[in-house]
VOVOLO-127342 format. One record per residue (C-alpha): residue number from 1; x, y, z; residue in three letters. Coordinates in nm, 4 decimals, m for minus. Layout:
REM VOVOLO-127342
[NUM, [X, Y, Z], 'ALA']
...
END
This chain:
REM VOVOLO-127342
[1, [m0.0036, m0.0001, 0.0019], 'MET']
[2, [0.1266, 0.3337, m0.1152], 'GLY']
[3, [0.4492, 0.2036, m0.2753], 'ALA']
[4, [0.5565, 0.3461, m0.6065], 'THR']
[5, [0.6284, 0.0024, m0.7191], 'TYR']
[6, [0.3696, m0.1724, m0.9418], 'PRO']
[7, [0.2066, m0.4223, m0.6656], 'VAL']
[8, [0.1823, m0.1560, m0.4238], 'GLY']
[9, [0.0055, 0.0633, m0.6940], 'GLN']
[10, [m0.2356, m0.2155, m0.7790], 'ALA']
[11, [m0.2894, m0.2704, m0.4105], 'SER']
[12, [m0.3649, 0.1059, m0.3205], 'GLN']
[13, [m0.5878, 0.1104, m0.6379], 'ALA']
[14, [m0.7896, m0.2050, m0.5282], 'ALA']
[15, [m0.8533, m0.0333, m0.1662], 'TYR']
[16, [m0.9356, 0.2860, m0.3000], 'VAL']
[17, [m1.2111, 0.1322, m0.5224], 'ARG']
[18, [m1.3516, m0.0596, m0.2197], 'GLY']
[19, [m1.3566, 0.2743, m0.0072], 'ALA']
[20, [m1.5493, 0.4869, m0.3027], 'GLN']
[21, [m1.7963, 0.1687, m0.3603], 'ALA']
[22, [m1.8742, 0.2050, 0.0237], 'ALA']
[23, [m1.8923, 0.5940, 0.0228], 'ALA']
[24, [m2.1368, 0.5645, m0.3218], 'LYS']
[25, [m2.3483, 0.2574, m0.1436], 'TYR']
[26, [m2.4492, 0.5095, 0.1246], 'VAL']
[27, [m2.4833, 0.8007, m0.1033], 'ASN']
[28, [m2.1706, 0.9860, 0.0425], 'ALA']
[29, [m1.8486, 1.1464, m0.0730], 'ASN']
[30, [m1.5420, 0.9272, m0.0516], 'PRO']
[31, [m1.3956, 1.2040, 0.1964], 'GLU']
[32, [m1.6864, 1.1577, 0.4303], 'GLU']
[33, [m1.6484, 0.7840, 0.5221], 'VAL']
[34, [m1.3906, 0.5580, 0.6993], 'VAL']
[35, [m1.3481, 0.1971, 0.7217], 'ILE']
[36, [m1.2753, 0.0331, 1.0519], 'GLY']
[37, [m1.2850, m0.3018, 1.2359], 'PRO']
[38, [m1.6099, m0.2109, 1.4192], 'SER']
[39, [m1.8767, m0.0156, 1.4741], 'THR']
[40, [m1.8003, m0.0134, 1.8354], 'THR']
[41, [m1.4339, 0.1051, 1.7548], 'GLN']
[42, [m1.5331, 0.3781, 1.5167], 'LEU']
[43, [m1.7835, 0.5134, 1.7562], 'LEU']
[44, [m1.5273, 0.5161, 2.0221], 'ARG']
[45, [m1.2841, 0.7089, 1.7963], 'ASN']
[46, [m1.5710, 0.9505, 1.6800], 'LEU']
[47, [m1.5969, 1.0227, 2.0745], 'SER']
[48, [m1.2319, 1.1105, 2.1144], 'PHE']
[49, [m1.2631, 1.3401, 1.8181], 'ALA']
[50, [m1.5445, 1.5613, 1.8964], 'ILE']
[51, [m1.4716, 1.8698, 2.0633], 'LYS']
[52, [m1.6717, 1.9015, 2.3660], 'PHE']
[53, [m1.6740, 2.1221, 2.6825], 'LYS']
[54, [m1.8072, 2.0837, 3.0235], 'PRO']
[55, [m2.1586, 2.1457, 3.0721], 'GLY']
[56, [m2.2487, 2.0216, 2.7328], 'ASP']
[57, [m2.5427, 1.7676, 2.7196], 'GLU']
[58, [m2.5574, 1.4432, 2.5421], 'LEU']
[59, [m2.9040, 1.2926, 2.4887], 'VAL']
[60, [m2.8903, 0.9069, 2.4894], 'LEU']
[61, [m3.1718, 0.6053, 2.4408], 'SER']
[62, [m3.1828, 0.3270, 2.6729], 'PRO']
[63, [m3.2884, 0.1036, 2.3571], 'LEU']
[64, [m2.9127, 0.1007, 2.2261], 'GLU']
[65, [m2.6572, m0.1958, 2.1818], 'HIS']
[66, [m2.3864, m0.0919, 2.4201], 'GLU']
[67, [m2.1763, 0.0369, 2.0952], 'ALA']
[68, [m2.3525, 0.3656, 2.1032], 'ASN']
[69, [m2.3747, 0.4029, 2.4389], 'LEU']
[70, [m2.0388, 0.3188, 2.6232], 'ALA']
[71, [m1.8109, 0.5703, 2.4514], 'SER']
[72, [m2.0647, 0.8739, 2.5150], 'TRP']
[73, [m2.1252, 0.7568, 2.8723], 'VAL']
[74, [m1.7313, 0.7169, 2.9094], 'ALA']
[75, [m1.6747, 1.0682, 2.7787], 'ILE']
[76, [m1.9305, 1.2466, 2.9696], 'ALA']
[77, [m1.7616, 1.1098, 3.2736], 'GLU']
[78, [m1.4020, 1.2014, 3.1710], 'ARG']
[79, [m1.5091, 1.5730, 3.0502], 'HIS']
[80, [m1.7806, 1.6574, 3.3017], 'ASP']
[81, [m2.0474, 1.6385, 3.0490], 'LEU']
[82, [m2.4205, 1.5811, 3.1364], 'THR']
[83, [m2.6129, 1.2494, 3.0104], 'VAL']
[84, [m2.9856, 1.2861, 2.9624], 'LYS']
[85, [m3.1669, 0.9832, 2.8963], 'TRP']
[86, [m3.4380, 1.0003, 2.6193], 'TRP']
[87, [m3.7805, 0.9382, 2.7923], 'PRO']
[88, [m3.9146, 0.5938, 2.6829], 'ILE']
[89, [m4.2883, 0.4627, 2.7675], 'GLU']
[90, [m4.2143, 0.1356, 2.9275], 'VAL']
[91, [m4.4341, m0.1416, 2.7457], 'ASN']
[92, [m4.4059, m0.4346, 2.5388], 'ARG']
[93, [m4.2746, m0.2326, 2.2382], 'SER']
[94, [m4.0726, 0.0965, 2.3482], 'PRO']
[95, [m3.9665, 0.3217, 2.0946], 'LYS']
[96, [m3.8250, 0.6495, 2.0331], 'LEU']
[97, [m4.0950, 0.9096, 1.9724], 'GLU']
[98, [m3.9731, 1.2715, 1.8523], 'VAL']
[99, [m4.1874, 1.4417, 2.1063], 'SER']
[100, [m4.0184, 1.2786, 2.4074], 'LYS']
[101, [m3.7047, 1.3766, 2.2713], 'LEU']
[102, [m3.8177, 1.7518, 2.2455], 'LYS']
[103, [m3.8786, 1.7268, 2.6173], 'GLU']
[104, [m3.4748, 1.6742, 2.6775], 'VAL']
[105, [m3.3689, 1.8910, 2.4504], 'LEU']
[106, [m3.2018, 2.2272, 2.5278], 'SER']
[107, [m2.9332, 2.5045, 2.3972], 'PRO']
[108, [m2.6907, 2.2869, 2.5783], 'LYS']
[109, [m2.7515, 1.9748, 2.3988], 'THR']
[110, [m2.4308, 1.8844, 2.1954], 'LYS']
[111, [m2.5155, 1.5425, 2.0795], 'LEU']
[112, [m2.8054, 1.2956, 2.0328], 'VAL']
[113, [m2.7131, 0.9109, 1.9801], 'ALA']
[114, [m2.9610, 0.6662, 1.8913], 'CYS']
[115, [m3.0470, 0.3357, 1.6853], 'THR']
[116, [m3.2175, 0.2945, 1.3740], 'HIS']
[117, [m3.3538, 0.0079, 1.4447], 'ALA']
[118, [m3.3011, m0.2168, 1.7705], 'SER']
[119, [m3.1323, m0.5398, 1.7439], 'ASN']
[120, [m3.4134, m0.6694, 2.0071], 'ILE']
[121, [m3.7224, m0.4910, 1.9281], 'LEU']
[122, [m3.6556, m0.4401, 1.5425], 'ALA']
[123, [m3.8803, m0.1186, 1.5174], 'THR']
[124, [m3.7765, 0.1529, 1.2547], 'ILE']
[125, [m3.7269, 0.4923, 1.3888], 'HIS']
[126, [m3.8008, 0.7908, 1.1645], 'ASP']
[127, [m3.4478, 0.8906, 1.1595], 'ILE']
[128, [m3.5158, 1.1866, 0.9509], 'ARG']
[129, [m3.7728, 1.3523, 1.2038], 'ALA']
[130, [m3.5198, 1.2913, 1.4648], 'ILE']
[131, [m3.2638, 1.4605, 1.2612], 'ALA']
[132, [m3.5218, 1.7732, 1.1927], 'ASP']
[133, [m3.5787, 1.8278, 1.5608], 'ALA']
[134, [m3.1753, 1.7597, 1.6795], 'VAL']
[135, [m3.1047, 2.0184, 1.4111], 'HIS']
[136, [m3.3070, 2.2646, 1.5811], 'GLU']
[137, [m3.0783, 2.3034, 1.8416], 'VAL']
[138, [m2.7609, 2.5188, 1.6941], 'PRO']
[139, [m2.4536, 2.3097, 1.6560], 'GLY']
[140, [m2.6410, 1.9971, 1.7787], 'ALA']
[141, [m2.4960, 1.6657, 1.6353], 'ILE']
[142, [m2.6845, 1.3670, 1.5625], 'PHE']
[143, [m2.5255, 1.0141, 1.5585], 'VAL']
[144, [m2.7155, 0.7049, 1.4540], 'VAL']
[145, [m2.6211, 0.3266, 1.5032], 'ASP']
[146, [m2.7502, 0.1864, 1.1697], 'GLY']
[147, [m2.5920, m0.2031, 1.2288], 'VAL']
[148, [m2.9545, m0.3714, 1.2670], 'SER']
[149, [m3.1226, m0.1408, 0.9761], 'PHE']
[150, [m2.8507, m0.1741, 0.7021], 'ALA']
[151, [m2.8750, m0.5458, 0.6273], 'PRO']
[152, [m3.2669, m0.4828, 0.5626], 'HIS']
[153, [m3.3079, m0.1490, 0.3989], 'ARG']
[154, [m3.1133, 0.1027, 0.1963], 'ARG']
[155, [m2.9119, 0.3770, 0.3804], 'VAL']
[156, [m2.8882, 0.6902, 0.1910], 'ASP']
[157, [m2.7253, 0.9553, 0.4740], 'VAL']
[158, [m2.8227, 1.2498, 0.2459], 'LYS']
[159, [m3.1996, 1.1807, 0.2697], 'ALA']
[160, [m3.1621, 1.0787, 0.6438], 'LEU']
[161, [m2.9820, 1.4181, 0.7131], 'ASP']
[162, [m2.7763, 1.2650, 0.9479], 'VAL']
[163, [m2.4356, 1.3896, 1.0829], 'ASP']
[164, [m2.2918, 1.0726, 1.1515], 'PHE']
[165, [m2.3979, 0.7049, 1.0446], 'TYR']
[166, [m2.2509, 0.4031, 1.1587], 'ALA']
[167, [m2.2882, 0.0096, 1.0407], 'PHE']
[168, [m2.0995, m0.3307, 0.9865], 'SER']
[169, [m2.0582, m0.5002, 0.6794], 'TRP']
[170, [m2.0457, m0.8139, 0.8239], 'TYR']
[171, [m2.4302, m0.7762, 0.9548], 'LYS']
[172, [m2.4746, m0.6683, 0.5664], 'VAL']
[173, [m2.3369, m1.0371, 0.4530], 'TYR']
[174, [m1.9584, m0.8777, 0.3853], 'GLY']
[175, [m1.6586, m0.9191, 0.5589], 'PRO']
[176, [m1.5881, m0.8183, 0.9381], 'HIS']
[177, [m1.5450, m0.4274, 0.8674], 'ILE']
[178, [m1.7334, m0.1303, 0.9691], 'ALA']
[179, [m1.8103, 0.2023, 0.7879], 'LEU']
[180, [m1.8572, 0.5422, 0.9461], 'LEU']
[181, [m2.0007, 0.8187, 0.7707], 'TYR']
[182, [m1.9818, 1.1925, 0.8531], 'GLY']
[183, [m2.1341, 1.4920, 0.7187], 'ARG']
[184, [m1.8391, 1.7077, 0.5385], 'LYS']
[185, [m1.9043, 2.0174, 0.7641], 'SER']
[186, [m1.8941, 1.8078, 1.0816], 'ARG']
[187, [m1.5716, 1.6227, 0.9674], 'VAL']
[188, [m1.4073, 1.9454, 0.9657], 'ASP']
[189, [m1.4751, 2.0256, 1.3286], 'GLU']
[190, [m1.3298, 1.7016, 1.4528], 'LEU']
[191, [m1.0182, 1.7104, 1.6091], 'ARG']
[192, [m0.7573, 1.4635, 1.4271], 'SER']
[193, [m0.6552, 1.1609, 1.6076], 'LEU']
[194, [m0.3723, 1.0944, 1.3621], 'GLY']
[195, [m0.0111, 1.1684, 1.3551], 'HIS']
[196, [0.0387, 1.5734, 1.3510], 'TYR']
[197, [0.2487, 1.5570, 1.0243], 'PHE']
[198, [m0.0529, 1.3329, 0.8356], 'ASN']
[199, [m0.3156, 1.5061, 0.6461], 'PRO']
[200, [m0.6268, 1.5967, 0.8187], 'GLN']
[201, [m0.8692, 1.6597, 0.5487], 'GLU']
[202, [m1.1053, 1.3570, 0.5341], 'THR']
[203, [m1.2620, 1.1554, 0.7777], 'LEU']
[204, [m1.0155, 0.8606, 0.7361], 'GLU']
[205, [m0.7206, 1.1220, 0.7816], 'ASN']
[206, [m0.8843, 1.2127, 1.1256], 'LYS']
[207, [m1.0040, 0.8684, 1.2643], 'LEU']
[208, [m0.9051, 0.5601, 1.0733], 'GLY']
[209, [m0.5348, 0.5246, 1.2732], 'LEU']
[210, [m0.4292, 0.3223, 0.9889], 'ALA']
[211, [m0.7207, 0.0466, 1.1331], 'ALA']
[212, [m0.8953, m0.0205, 0.8009], 'ALA']
[213, [m0.8381, m0.3760, 0.6840], 'ASN']
[214, [m0.7009, m0.3497, 0.3192], 'PHE']
[215, [m0.7438, m0.6928, 0.2121], 'GLU']
[216, [m1.1312, m0.6961, 0.3204], 'LEU']
[217, [m1.1996, m0.3233, 0.2078], 'THR']
[218, [m1.1200, m0.4641, m0.1680], 'GLN']
[219, [m1.4411, m0.6804, m0.1263], 'ALA']
[220, [m1.6843, m0.3974, m0.0899], 'ILE']
[221, [m1.7319, m0.3573, m0.4804], 'PRO']
[222, [m1.8203, m0.7197, m0.5159], 'VAL']
[223, [m2.0767, m0.7055, m0.2142], 'LEU']
[224, [m2.2260, m0.3667, m0.3508], 'VAL']
[225, [m2.3042, m0.5565, m0.6454], 'GLU']
[226, [m2.4622, m0.8287, m0.4737], 'TYR']
[227, [m2.6815, m0.5719, m0.2869], 'LEU']
[228, [m2.8339, m0.4183, m0.6010], 'GLY']
[229, [m2.5265, m0.2243, m0.7661], 'GLY']
[230, [m2.6348, 0.1086, m0.9192], 'ASP']
[231, [m3.0193, 0.0157, m0.8307], 'ASP']
[232, [m3.0202, m0.0870, m0.4561], 'PRO']
[233, [m3.3464, 0.0911, m0.4179], 'GLN']
[234, [m3.5187, m0.2031, m0.6617], 'SER']
[235, [m3.3165, m0.4691, m0.4501], 'HIS']
[236, [m3.3976, m0.3323, m0.1219], 'PHE']
[237, [m3.7853, m0.2750, m0.2209], 'ASP']
[238, [m3.7852, m0.6319, m0.3090], 'ALA']
[239, [m3.5965, m0.7501, 0.0368], 'VAL']
[240, [m3.8556, m0.5626, 0.2228], 'ALA']
[241, [m4.1688, m0.7254, 0.0744], 'LYS']
[242, [m3.9833, m1.0834, 0.0944], 'HIS']
[243, [m3.8995, m1.0014, 0.4872], 'GLU']
[244, [m4.2494, m0.8782, 0.5441], 'GLY']
[245, [m4.3892, m1.2109, 0.4286], 'ASP']
[246, [m4.1464, m1.4114, 0.6302], 'LEU']
[247, [m4.2162, m1.2293, 0.9352], 'GLN']
[248, [m4.5906, m1.2396, 0.9064], 'SER']
[249, [m4.5527, m1.6414, 0.9466], 'VAL']
[250, [m4.3654, m1.6288, 1.2591], 'LEU']
[251, [m4.5232, m1.3697, 1.4173], 'LEU']
[252, [m4.8822, m1.4864, 1.3460], 'GLY']
[253, [m4.7990, m1.7784, 1.5163], 'TYR']
[254, [m4.6025, m1.6296, 1.8460], 'LEU']
[255, [m4.9022, m1.3864, 1.8495], 'THR']
[256, [m5.1329, m1.6761, 1.8556], 'SER']
[257, [m4.9925, m1.8210, 2.1662], 'ARG']
[258, [m5.1042, m1.6861, 2.5320], 'LYS']
[259, [m4.7859, m1.8091, 2.6748], 'ASP']
[260, [m4.5441, m1.6147, 2.4367], 'ILE']
[261, [m4.4718, m1.2362, 2.4453], 'THR']
[262, [m4.3373, m1.0735, 2.1391], 'VAL']
[263, [m4.0875, m0.7833, 2.2531], 'TRP']
[264, [m4.1327, m0.5101, 1.9387], 'GLY']
[265, [m4.4126, m0.4295, 1.7311], 'GLU']
[266, [m4.6144, m0.7062, 1.6291], 'THR']
[267, [m4.7343, m0.5821, 1.3264], 'THR']
[268, [m4.5854, m0.7522, 1.0075], 'THR']
[269, [m4.5656, m0.4279, 0.7839], 'ASP']
[270, [m4.2046, m0.3714, 0.6570], 'PRO']
[271, [m4.2256, m0.0312, 0.7021], 'THR']
[272, [m4.2366, m0.0344, 1.0423], 'VAL']
[273, [m4.0163, m0.3010, 1.1307], 'ARG']
[274, [m3.7308, m0.5306, 1.0390], 'VAL']
[275, [m3.7456, m0.9140, 1.0473], 'PRO']
[276, [m3.5473, m0.9772, 1.3903], 'THR']
[277, [m3.8235, m1.1265, 1.6363], 'VAL']
[278, [m3.7626, m1.1550, 2.0021], 'SER']
[279, [m3.9647, m1.3214, 2.2652], 'PHE']
[280, [m3.9930, m1.5027, 2.5565], 'THR']
[281, [m4.2010, m1.8067, 2.6679], 'VAL']
[282, [m4.3880, m1.8295, 2.9964], 'GLU']
[283, [m4.2166, m2.1068, 3.2089], 'GLY']
[284, [m3.8971, m2.0985, 3.0083], 'TRP']
[285, [m3.5449, m1.9530, 3.0632], 'ASN']
[286, [m3.4573, m1.8415, 2.6988], 'SER']
[287, [m3.1387, m1.9990, 2.7397], 'LYS']
[288, [m3.2878, m2.3317, 2.8418], 'ASP']
[289, [m3.5153, m2.3051, 2.5300], 'LEU']
[290, [m3.2561, m2.2162, 2.3168], 'VAL']
[291, [m3.0282, m2.5028, 2.4092], 'GLU']
[292, [m3.3243, m2.7563, 2.4084], 'THR']
[293, [m3.3866, m2.6400, 2.0458], 'ILE']
[294, [m2.9657, m2.6774, 1.9840], 'ASP']
[295, [m3.0493, m3.0386, 2.0800], 'VAL']
[296, [m3.3301, m3.1215, 1.8571], 'LYS']
[297, [m3.2611, m2.9061, 1.5662], 'SER']
[298, [m2.9542, m2.7309, 1.3798], 'ARG']
[299, [m3.1558, m2.3847, 1.3571], 'PHE']
[300, [m2.9344, m2.1283, 1.4584], 'GLY']
[301, [m3.1655, m1.9484, 1.6960], 'LEU']
[302, [m3.0057, m1.7456, 1.9994], 'ARG']
[303, [m3.0878, m1.5870, 2.3523], 'TRP']
[304, [m2.9520, m1.3471, 2.5252], 'GLY']
[305, [m2.9500, m0.9333, 2.5684], 'HIS']
[306, [m2.7479, m0.8995, 2.2199], 'PHE']
[307, [m2.5499, m0.6330, 2.3934], 'TYR']
[308, [m2.8637, m0.4193, 2.4508], 'SER']
[309, [m2.8093, m0.4458, 2.8238], 'HIS']
[310, [m3.0021, m0.1498, 2.9285], 'ARG']
[311, [m3.3233, m0.2007, 2.7310], 'LEU']
[312, [m3.3324, m0.5890, 2.8399], 'VAL']
[313, [m3.2726, m0.5360, 3.2055], 'THR']
[314, [m3.3999, m0.2081, 3.2960], 'THR']
[315, [m3.7055, m0.1216, 3.0459], 'ILE']
[316, [m3.8459, m0.4493, 2.8981], 'LEU']
[317, [m4.1164, m0.6596, 3.1499], 'ASN']
[318, [m4.2303, m0.3306, 3.3087], 'ASP']
[319, [m3.8932, m0.1844, 3.4147], 'GLY']
[320, [m3.8239, m0.5112, 3.5865], 'LYS']
[321, [m3.6110, m0.6856, 3.3125], 'GLY']
[322, [m3.5858, m1.0281, 3.1859], 'LEU']
[323, [m3.3193, m1.1757, 3.3727], 'GLY']
[324, [m2.9873, m1.3677, 3.2565], 'ASP']
[325, [m3.1914, m1.5487, 3.0131], 'GLY']
[326, [m3.2765, m1.2481, 2.8009], 'GLY']
[327, [m3.4962, m1.3056, 2.5119], 'VAL']
[328, [m3.4917, m1.5488, 2.2397], 'VAL']
[329, [m3.4122, m1.4070, 1.9212], 'ARG']
[330, [m3.4886, m1.5239, 1.5539], 'VAL']
[331, [m3.2993, m1.2951, 1.2906], 'SER']
[332, [m3.4466, m1.3344, 0.9453], 'MET']
[333, [m3.2589, m1.2133, 0.6274], 'VAL']
[334, [m3.3525, m1.1939, 0.2492], 'HIS']
[335, [m3.2094, m1.5460, 0.1787], 'TYR']
[336, [m3.4624, m1.7331, 0.4062], 'ASN']
[337, [m3.7576, m1.8696, 0.2617], 'THR']
[338, [m4.1294, m1.8626, 0.3609], 'GLY']
[339, [m4.0939, m2.2308, 0.4632], 'GLU']
[340, [m3.8037, m2.1644, 0.7226], 'PHE']
[341, [m4.0605, m1.9605, 0.9273], 'CYS']
[342, [m4.3385, m2.2456, 0.9457], 'LYS']
[343, [m4.4020, m2.3611, 1.2750], 'ILE']
[344, [m4.5084, m2.6859, 1.4583], 'SER']
[345, [m4.5644, m2.8274, 1.7635], 'VAL']
[346, [m4.4718, m3.1744, 1.8057], 'ALA']
[347, [m4.7312, m3.3816, 1.9491], 'SER']
[348, [m4.5109, m3.6390, 2.1367], 'SER']
[349, [m4.3367, m3.3217, 2.3072], 'SER']
[350, [m4.3535, m3.3219, 2.6927], 'PRO']
[351, [m4.2836, m2.9548, 2.7310], 'TRP']
[352, [m4.5626, m2.6803, 2.6883], 'PRO']
[353, [m4.3852, m2.4773, 2.4018], 'PHE']
[354, [m4.2340, m2.6764, 2.1350], 'LEU']
[355, [m3.9621, m2.9071, 2.0158], 'VAL']
[356, [m3.8597, m2.7527, 1.6966], 'LYS']
[357, [m3.9500, m2.3948, 1.6240], 'LEU']
[358, [m3.9145, m2.4237, 1.2526], 'MET']
[359, [m4.0149, m2.7041, 1.0507], 'ARG']
[360, [m3.8780, m2.6732, 0.7185], 'VAL']
[361, [m3.6052, m2.4530, 0.6078], 'LEU']
[362, [m3.6919, m2.4236, 0.2240], 'CYS']
[363, [m3.9684, m2.5795, 0.0101], 'PRO']
[364, [m3.7213, m2.8014, m0.1935], 'CYS']
[365, [m3.6499, m3.1441, m0.0446], 'SER']
[366, [m3.3884, m3.4099, m0.0608], 'GLY']
[367, [m2.9972, m3.3017, m0.1322], 'ARG']
[368, [m3.0898, m2.9866, m0.3287], 'ASP']
[369, [m2.8520, m2.7654, m0.1493], 'HIS']
[370, [m2.8867, m2.4088, m0.3238], 'ARG']
[371, [m2.9751, m2.0723, m0.2192], 'ILE']
[372, [m3.2456, m1.8128, m0.3350], 'ARG']
[373, [m3.1559, m1.5880, m0.6039], 'GLN']
[374, [m3.5151, m1.4766, m0.6777], 'ASP']
[375, [m3.4928, m1.1402, m0.4855], 'ILE']
[376, [m3.4631, m0.8790, m0.7159], 'GLY']
[377, [m3.3039, m1.0540, m1.0047], 'GLN']
[378, [m2.9962, m0.8945, m1.0984], 'HIS']
[379, [m2.7877, m1.0413, m1.3867], 'PRO']
[380, [m2.4623, m0.9301, m1.2158], 'LYS']
[381, [m2.5282, m1.0236, m0.8606], 'ARG']
[382, [m2.3567, m1.3337, m0.8596], 'LYS']
[383, [m2.1110, m1.3078, m0.5653], 'GLY']
[384, [m2.2077, m1.4503, m0.2228], 'ILE']
[385, [m2.0594, m1.2957, 0.1055], 'SER']
[386, [m1.8231, m1.4430, 0.3476], 'ILE']
[387, [m2.0593, m1.4415, 0.6278], 'ARG']
[388, [m2.3328, m1.6111, 0.3791], 'VAL']
[389, [m2.0837, m1.8639, 0.2798], 'TRP']
[390, [m2.0109, m1.9551, 0.6202], 'SER']
[391, [m2.3659, m1.9807, 0.7111], 'TRP']
[392, [m2.4360, m2.2095, 0.3892], 'LEU']
[393, [m2.1275, m2.4308, 0.4945], 'SER']
[394, [m2.3200, m2.5350, 0.8224], 'ASN']
[395, [m2.5882, m2.6892, 0.6259], 'PHE']
[396, [m2.3833, m2.8172, 0.3294], 'ALA']
[397, [m2.4396, m3.1703, 0.3899], 'ASN']
[398, [m2.7045, m3.2855, 0.5703], 'PRO']
[399, [m2.8733, m3.6385, 0.6148], 'PRO']
[400, [m3.1378, m3.7077, 0.3944], 'THR']
[401, [m3.3313, m3.7804, 0.6787], 'SER']
[402, [m3.3356, m3.3853, 0.7472], 'GLN']
[403, [m3.4565, m3.2720, 0.4014], 'PRO']
[404, [m3.5723, m2.9051, 0.5912], 'PHE']
[405, [m3.1866, m2.8088, 0.5697], 'TYR']
[406, [m3.1743, m2.7917, 0.2049], 'SER']
[407, [m3.1613, m2.4682, 0.0363], 'LEU']
[408, [m3.3338, m2.3184, m0.2699], 'SER']
[409, [m3.1414, m2.2053, m0.5907], 'GLN']
[410, [m2.7873, m2.1672, m0.7083], 'GLY']
[411, [m2.5445, m2.3186, m0.4697], 'CYS']
[412, [m2.2988, m2.4157, m0.7318], 'ASP']
[413, [m2.2694, m2.0749, m0.8600], 'SER']
[414, [m2.2029, m1.9623, m0.4844], 'LEU']
[415, [m1.8813, m2.1892, m0.4726], 'ARG']
[416, [m1.7711, m2.0672, m0.7850], 'HIS']
[417, [m1.8159, m1.6718, m0.7430], 'ASN']
[418, [m1.7268, m1.7048, m0.3633], 'TYR']
[419, [m1.3446, m1.6573, m0.4781], 'THR']
[420, [m1.4023, m1.3021, m0.5728], 'ALA']
[421, [m1.4020, m1.2169, m0.2263], 'PHE']
[422, [m1.0573, m1.3597, m0.1555], 'LEU']
END
């Protein structure tokens, strides 16, 4: 990287193409983005770079993944800042309301941080309306964690009018790196964390700290093609419709049972929520339930607080919290099928809930191990990410007696195109 000999120049050019593709993907300019190891790290770097002064007020949301809380709480303690918590109505589906935000905004507000969609509740918040409210306070900075939103919907930072926006590429079917966008006027206000003699013009100059993985960044152009290329909106419109169908099956079943509590919106409207479904079952610790399903099947459910510790322990369950087990979470995405979400209760089960939560993964049978490619049919969208390939490898050769692990179109092409990421 950076050398004048041919291999160095080729490597540099490949990295630049990756960074440019990342910027274009979120409708930003290249100087407004930085690639880093994780959203957590990028937000921590950002917290060090903002020029706070004693008495500044930070408005934080208790619905957050800790990545968008810990840095701000720590910097407040260090610089004698005041933390105000966004008022939340405590119920089964708490959400961020603009009217409640305005109750805690003041002329001293320096920063407001919130999630685009909770990784527990899945509710899509009206980021543009929130941005408008924040920007009524002169100089106030608006920071958004988009990690749980970006896998499901298009991110357009200009349309959202945010000051900073972060998400992780590995959540968007790509390699384990992350992106932070910063509005150019806000980038100019940041102190640089880099060496004093280095350039200080771009967000990468100021926050990058040579922490971008150059090899993985080179994969982003292929990933962007997979996510719609020059027409991401059409791709994500199709994804939203498909995911709405997926969550309608699962939510319809869960809400039909009196012994199950769904945390978050129970509507299946894809404009209201993404298909991350969290629930608890009466009489079951979530950990025990998931581990029971682990024994009886190969489906990848999870349990816990998923780093949204404050939400799970202090907001849910009428403010009493949900205990060590947290929630059971089912995370669905575009490559799942409707059959993946069909529910059955084993008649021979001694338990009140279920032995297997999901009856079949795909509508095909036998050893037809292939993945769906019918979402937004795109002739160039042949690549598949490391994350998806790793997921597929877990189901590569299931026993014939378990046809519900088969997939539904084109695995052979995935094997061929996986090499594009290496």
